[in-house]
C-alpha positions in Angstrom: 0.0 0.0 0.0 2.8 2.5 1.0 4.8 1.6 -2.1 1.7 2.1 -4.3 0.9 5.6 -2.8 4.6 6.7 -3.1 4.4 5.5 -6.6 1.5 7.9 -7.2 3.7 10.7 -5.8 6.5 9.8 -8.2 4.0 9.6 -11.1 2.9 13.1 -10.1 6.5 14.3 -10.2 7.0 13.0 -13.8 3.6 13.9 -15.2 3.5 17.0 -17.4 -0.2 17.0 -18.3 -1.8 16.5 -14.9 -4.1 19.1 -13.4 -3.6 20.0 -9.7 -5.8 21.6 -7.0 -5.2 25.3 -6.9 -2.9 26.4 -4.1 -1.0 29.5 -5.2 -2.7 32.6 -6.4 0.0 34.2 -8.6 0.7 32.8 -12.1 4.4 33.1 -11.5 4.2 30.1 -9.2 2.0 28.0 -11.6 5.0 25.8 -12.6 5.0 24.4 -9.1 1.2 23.8 -8.7 1.9 20.1 -8.3 3.8 20.6 -5.0 0.7 20.1 -2.7 0.2 16.6 -4.2 3.8 15.6 -3.5 4.5 16.9 0.0 2.6 18.1 3.1 1.4 21.7 2.7 1.6 24.2 5.6 0.1 27.6 4.6 1.2 30.5 6.8 1.6 34.2 6.8 5.0 35.6 5.9 5.1 37.7 9.0 5.8 34.5 10.9 9.1 33.9 9.0 12.4 35.5 9.8 15.7 35.1 7.8 18.9 35.0 9.9 22.1 35.8 8.2 25.1 35.5 10.6 26.3 32.6 12.8 26.2 34.8 15.9 22.6 35.7 15.2 21.9 32.0 14.9 23.6 31.3 18.2 21.9 34.1 20.1 18.5 32.9 18.8 19.3 29.4 20.1 20.3 30.8 23.5 17.2 32.9 23.8 14.9 30.1 22.9 16.6 27.6 25.2 16.2 30.0 28.1 12.5 30.8 27.4 10.9 27.6 26.0 7.8 26.7 28.0 6.8 23.2 26.9 9.2 21.5 24.5 12.6 21.7 23.0 13.5 19.4 20.1 17.1 19.5 18.7 18.2 17.4 15.7 21.7 17.8 14.5 24.7 15.8 13.3 26.5 16.4 16.6 26.9 18.8 19.6 30.3 20.2 20.1 32.1 20.3 23.5 33.5 23.8 23.7 32.7 26.9 25.7 29.8 28.1 23.5 28.2 24.6 23.4 28.5 24.4 27.2 26.8 27.8 27.5 24.0 26.6 25.3 23.3 23.7 27.6 23.5 26.0 30.6 20.8 28.1 29.0 18.5 25.0 29.1 19.5 24.4 32.8 18.6 28.0 33.6 15.1 27.6 32.2 12.6 27.6 35.0 10.5 25.1 33.2 13.4 22.7 33.0 14.0 23.1 36.8 10.4 22.3 37.6 10.3 19.3 35.2 7.6 20.8 32.9 9.9 21.1 29.9 10.2 18.1 27.6 13.4 17.8 25.7 14.2 15.5 22.8 17.7 15.5 21.2 18.6 13.5 18.1 22.2 13.2 17.0 24.3 10.8 14.9 25.7 7.8 16.7 29.2 7.7 15.1 29.8 11.4 15.0 28.3 12.0 18.4 30.5 9.2 20.0 33.8 10.2 18.3 36.7 10.9 20.7 37.0 11.0 24.5 35.1 14.3 24.8 32.1 14.2 22.5 28.3 14.9 22.3 27.5 12.1 24.7 29.9 13.3 27.4 28.4 16.8 27.0 24.8 15.6 27.5 25.4 13.1 30.2 25.1 15.6 33.1 21.7 16.7 31.9 20.6 13.1 31.6 21.7 12.4 35.1 19.8 15.4 36.4 16.6 14.9 34.5 16.2 11.6 32.6 12.5 11.7 33.0 11.9 14.7 30.8 15.0 14.4 28.5 15.4 11.9 25.7 18.7 11.6 23.9 18.8 9.4 20.8 21.7 8.5 18.5 20.8 7.3 15.0 23.0 4.3 14.0 23.1 3.5 10.3 22.1 -0.2 9.6 25.0 -0.2 7.0 27.6 -0.2 9.8 27.6 -3.8 11.1 29.7 -6.9 11.3 33.3 -6.7 10.2 32.8 -3.0 9.1 31.7 -2.0 12.6 34.5 -3.9 14.2 37.4 -2.7 12.1 36.5 0.7 10.4 38.1 3.4 12.6 36.2 6.4 14.0 35.7 9.2 11.4 35.8 6.8 8.5 32.9 4.8 9.8 30.8 8.0 9.3 31.1 7.5 5.5 28.5 4.8 5.5 25.6 7.1 6.6 24.6 9.7 9.1 21.8 11.5 10.8 22.2 14.9 9.0 18.9 16.8 9.7 19.3 20.2 11.3 16.1 21.1 13.2 15.8 23.2 16.3 12.3 23.5 17.7 11.2 25.5 20.7 7.5 25.3 21.6 5.9 26.3 18.3 8.9 27.9 16.7 11.1 26.0 14.2 14.6 27.0 13.2 15.6 25.0 10.1 19.2 25.2 9.0 22.2 23.4 7.6 24.2 24.3 10.7 25.3 22.0 13.4 25.5 22.8 17.1 29.2 23.5 17.4 31.6 26.5 17.8 32.4 27.0 14.1 28.8 27.3 13.2 28.3 29.9 15.9 31.3 32.0 14.9 32.8 31.9 11.4 31.3 29.0 9.4 28.6 30.5 7.0 25.3 28.7 6.7 21.6 29.5 6.3 19.0 29.8 9.0 15.2 30.4 8.8 13.0 30.9 11.8 9.3 29.9 11.3 6.6 30.4 13.9 3.9 27.8 13.2 2.4 25.2 15.5 1.4 22.7 12.8 4.8 22.8 11.1 6.6 22.5 14.5 4.3 19.5 15.4 5.2 17.9 12.1 9.0 18.1 12.7 8.8 17.1 16.3 6.9 14.0 15.2 9.4 13.3 12.5 12.3 13.5 15.0 10.3 11.2 17.3 9.8 8.7 14.6 13.6 8.6 13.9 14.2 8.4 17.6 12.1 5.2 17.8 14.6 3.3 15.6 17.6 5.0 17.0 19.6 4.1 20.1 18.6 5.8 23.3 21.2 6.9 25.8 20.6 6.5 29.6 22.1 8.3 32.6 24.9 5.8 32.6 25.8 6.5 29.0 24.6 3.1 27.9 23.0 2.9 24.4 19.8 0.8 24.2 16.7 0.2 22.1 13.7 2.5 22.3 10.7 0.9 24.0 8.9 1.1 20.6 11.6 -0.9 18.7 12.9 -4.4 18.9 15.8 -4.5 16.4 19.4 -3.3 16.9 20.5 -1.6 13.6 23.8 -3.5 13.6 22.7 -7.0 14.6 19.2 -7.7 13.3 18.4 -8.3 9.7 19.3 -5.2 7.7 16.5 -5.8 5.3 13.9 -6.1 8.1 15.3 -3.1 9.9 15.2 -0.9 6.7 11.7 -2.2 5.8 10.2 -1.4 9.2 11.9 2.0 9.5 11.0 2.9 5.9 7.3 2.1 6.5 7.3 4.2 9.7 8.6 7.3 7.9 6.6 6.8 4.7 3.3 6.3 6.6 4.0 9.5 8.6 4.6 11.6 5.4 1.5 10.2 3.8 -0.7 10.8 6.9 0.6 14.4 7.1 -0.1 15.0 3.4 -3.7 13.8 3.9 -4.1 15.9 7.0 -2.8 19.1 5.5 -4.5 18.8 2.1 -7.6 20.7 3.2 -5.6 23.8 4.3 -3.7 24.5 1.1 -5.9 27.1 -0.5 -6.8 29.3 2.5 -7.0 32.8 1.2 -5.7 34.6 4.3 -2.2 33.1 3.7 0.5 34.3 1.4 3.2 31.7 1.9 3.3 27.9 1.7 5.8 25.5 3.3 6.4 22.0 2.1 8.7 19.7 4.2 10.7 17.3 2.1 12.4 14.2 3.5 15.2 12.1 2.1 16.5 8.9 3.8 18.1 7.0 0.9 19.5 4.2 3.0 16.0 3.6 4.4 14.4 3.6 1.0 12.6 6.9 1.6 13.0 8.8 -1.7 10.9 12.0 -1.2 13.1 15.1 -1.4 15.3 14.0 -4.3 12.5 13.6 -7.0 10.8 16.8 -5.9 14.0 18.8 -6.1 14.7 17.2 -9.5 11.3 18.3 -10.8 11.7 21.8 -9.4 14.9 22.1 -11.4 13.3 20.6 -14.5 10.2 22.9 -14.3 12.1 26.1 -14.2 11.1 28.0 -17.4 13.0 30.3 -19.8 14.0 33.7 -18.4 13.8 32.4 -14.8 16.9 32.2 -12.6 18.0 29.5 -10.3 20.7 30.4 -7.7 22.0 27.2 -6.1 24.3 27.0 -3.0 26.1 24.0 -1.8 29.0 23.7 0.7 30.2 20.6 -1.1 29.9 20.5 -4.9 29.0 16.9 -5.7 25.7 17.1 -7.7 24.2 13.8 -8.5 24.3 12.8 -12.1 20.6 13.1 -12.3 20.7 16.7 -11.0 23.5 17.5 -13.5 21.6 16.1 -16.4 18.3 17.8 -15.4 20.0 21.2 -15.1 21.7 20.8 -18.5 19.0 19.1 -20.5 15.6 19.8 -19.0 15.9 23.1 -17.0 15.5 26.2 -19.0 16.5 28.7 -16.3 19.7 30.6 -16.0 21.7 28.9 -13.3 24.2 30.4 -10.9 25.9 27.9 -8.5 27.9 29.0 -5.4 30.2 26.5 -3.8 33.0 26.6 -1.3 36.4 27.8 -2.5 39.0 25.2 -1.4 40.3 27.7 1.2 36.7 27.9 2.6 36.2 24.2 2.7 35.9 22.6 6.1 38.0 19.6 5.0 41.0 21.8 4.0 44.1 20.6 5.8 42.4 17.4 7.2 44.5 14.4 7.8 44.5 11.4 5.4 42.2 11.0 2.5 39.8 13.7 3.8 42.4 16.4 3.0 41.9 15.7 -0.7 38.1 16.3 -0.6 38.3 20.0 -1.4 40.2 19.1 -4.6 37.7 16.4 -5.3 34.9 19.0 -5.4 37.0 21.1 -7.8 37.4 18.0 -10.1 33.6 17.4 -10.1 33.0 21.1 -10.9 35.4 20.8 -13.8 33.5 17.7 -15.1 30.2 19.5 -14.8 31.5 22.5 -16.7 32.8 20.2 -19.4 29.3 18.5 -19.6 27.4 21.8 -20.1 29.9 23.1 -22.6 29.7 19.8 -24.6 25.9 20.3 -24.8 26.2 23.9 -25.8 24.6 25.3 -22.6 27.4 27.4 -21.2 25.3 30.6 -21.8 23.0 29.5 -19.0 25.6 28.7 -16.3 27.9 30.6 -14.0 30.0 29.0 -11.3 31.2 30.8 -8.2 33.3 30.0 -5.2 32.7 31.5 -1.8 35.8 33.1 -0.3 36.0 35.0 2.9 39.1 35.4 4.9 39.2 33.2 8.0 35.7 31.8 7.3 34.5 28.5 6.0 31.4 27.9 3.9 28.5 25.5 4.5 25.4 27.2 3.1 23.2 25.2 0.9 19.8 25.6 -0.8 18.2 27.1 -3.8 16.4 30.4 -4.7 14.0 30.4 -7.7 13.4 33.8 -9.4 10.4 33.7 -11.8 10.8 34.9 -15.4 11.9 38.6 -15.5 11.6 39.0 -11.7 14.3 40.4 -9.5 13.2 38.7 -6.3 12.6 35.0 -5.6 9.2 33.4 -5.1 10.6 30.1 -3.7 13.6 28.8 -1.7 14.8 25.4 -0.6 16.5 25.4 2.8 17.7 22.6 5.1 20.4 20.0 5.4 20.8 18.4 1.8 23.7 19.4 -0.3 22.2 18.2 -3.7 25.0 15.6 -3.6 25.4 11.8 -3.7 25.5 11.5 0.1 22.4 13.6 0.6 20.4 11.4 -1.8 21.7 7.9 -1.0 23.2 7.8 2.5 22.2 10.4 5.0 19.0 11.3 6.8 18.0 14.7 5.4 15.2 17.2 5.4 14.6 20.6 3.9 11.6 22.8 3.2 10.4 24.4 0.0 9.0 27.9 0.9 6.8 29.4 -1.8 5.8 33.0 -1.1 3.7 35.7 -2.7 4.6 38.2 0.0 6.9 41.0 -1.4 8.6 41.7 2.0 9.6 38.0 2.4 10.7 37.8 -1.2 12.9 40.8 -0.7 14.4 39.3 2.5 15.2 36.0 0.6 16.8 38.1 -2.2 18.9 40.0 0.3 20.0 36.7 1.9 21.0 35.3 -1.4 22.9 38.4 -2.6 24.8 38.6 0.7 26.2 35.1 0.0 26.9 35.6 -3.7 28.6 39.0 -3.0 31.5 36.9 -1.5 31.6 34.6 -4.5 34.5 34.8 -7.0 34.5 33.1 -10.4 35.1 29.4 -9.9 38.6 28.2 -10.9 37.6 24.9 -12.4 41.0 24.4 -14.0 43.1 24.4 -10.8 45.6 21.6 -10.6 44.3 18.5 -8.8 46.5 15.7 -7.4 46.4 12.6 -9.6 45.2 10.3 -6.8 42.1 12.5 -6.3 40.8 11.6 -9.8 40.8 7.9 -8.8 39.3 8.8 -5.4 36.4 10.5 -7.1 35.7 7.6 -9.4 35.4 5.0 -6.6 34.2 7.0 -3.6 32.1 9.8 -5.0 28.9 8.6 -3.2 30.7 8.7 0.2 31.4 12.5 0.4 
């Protein structure tokens, strides 16, 4: 049944002749009229959306919300750092009066391998809170079912993260959602550029709290003794039970949730008092949840002549499908902003990881060769973000309708449009479609701030010979 319904969604995504229920009011968004049939639709007023632009602003917003949340805090990230700023963040939760009187429910979802790496790590940071208040605090670590047997026994820390991660970045305080690509660590609070959108909406916050809870159900829960065990709603260890059965059951749980949410939200799509619509997109390739990728691909394909797509990715590793769609199906002018090697977080890393910035340059060169071979170079511009003493991690998309100078849609969240995002990691982003001129202008300002620091991409830079081989065999791992 689930496969059949998801098949209907995929048919919708490939159908060019279908008619769809009216959701948007302006003709400039007609190309995306199919979105309400492919993802849950949350209509809201643009006044409830705020765009943050700087890491410090993101950090200060987290601190304030941790101090003032009344009923719930839900944090989903790759990991929590263990420096001074991270400790201050946890102290802000401790200082919350509702935490002290046990009326504040806290759910934290991180990745098992990344959150357990090293002697000091996310687990050691959170252990004191668990020992203080395990009744109202749930800490879960997602463990990929791919890491098992000999691989689990012998692949060292850091390299075991290649097999799959919890990569969603969701920070929820009562009825306020902060969706981002930023993790909870020092660099992301100081000099690592990302994107951050604050959305005040109960229904959307409920959706994402529930999604995190679903993933927590098949993740490992940490107790006050730092022991990892099964959730009470789950019977299979991800690294010992049948991988096929684990994936099947986890996949069914997530797909059912998405479909139920779509049915529940369908009735609200065309409410006239709203000027903005939010569509959560979920991708969990290793669990056979293929939702965000086909939707993103169709957004690229449906962008008409004279429109503009501005695409940002911290790691330039577009899937072959995205590349082919941009070159062969998309008719928009495309500007892509990626990290300059000097702004790449892997620069200077030990071992193979140190070659990753050059691998992205190699992939960008291949992409340029592809669109030049197909005579599409007039539509493409490639840029590299370069800012002294900063690294770059921003990702997403801004869609500018034909002949318009502000966007009517953006994608923001954790995916990088790359092989890992589609095939290996747990990802989510939202498509925000707006007909509100103030929000459209804010999105344009956000986009231009990033592109202002972009220099023309140097796709011909010298790449070590071994990196070429590395890209051929390991492209889906980074």
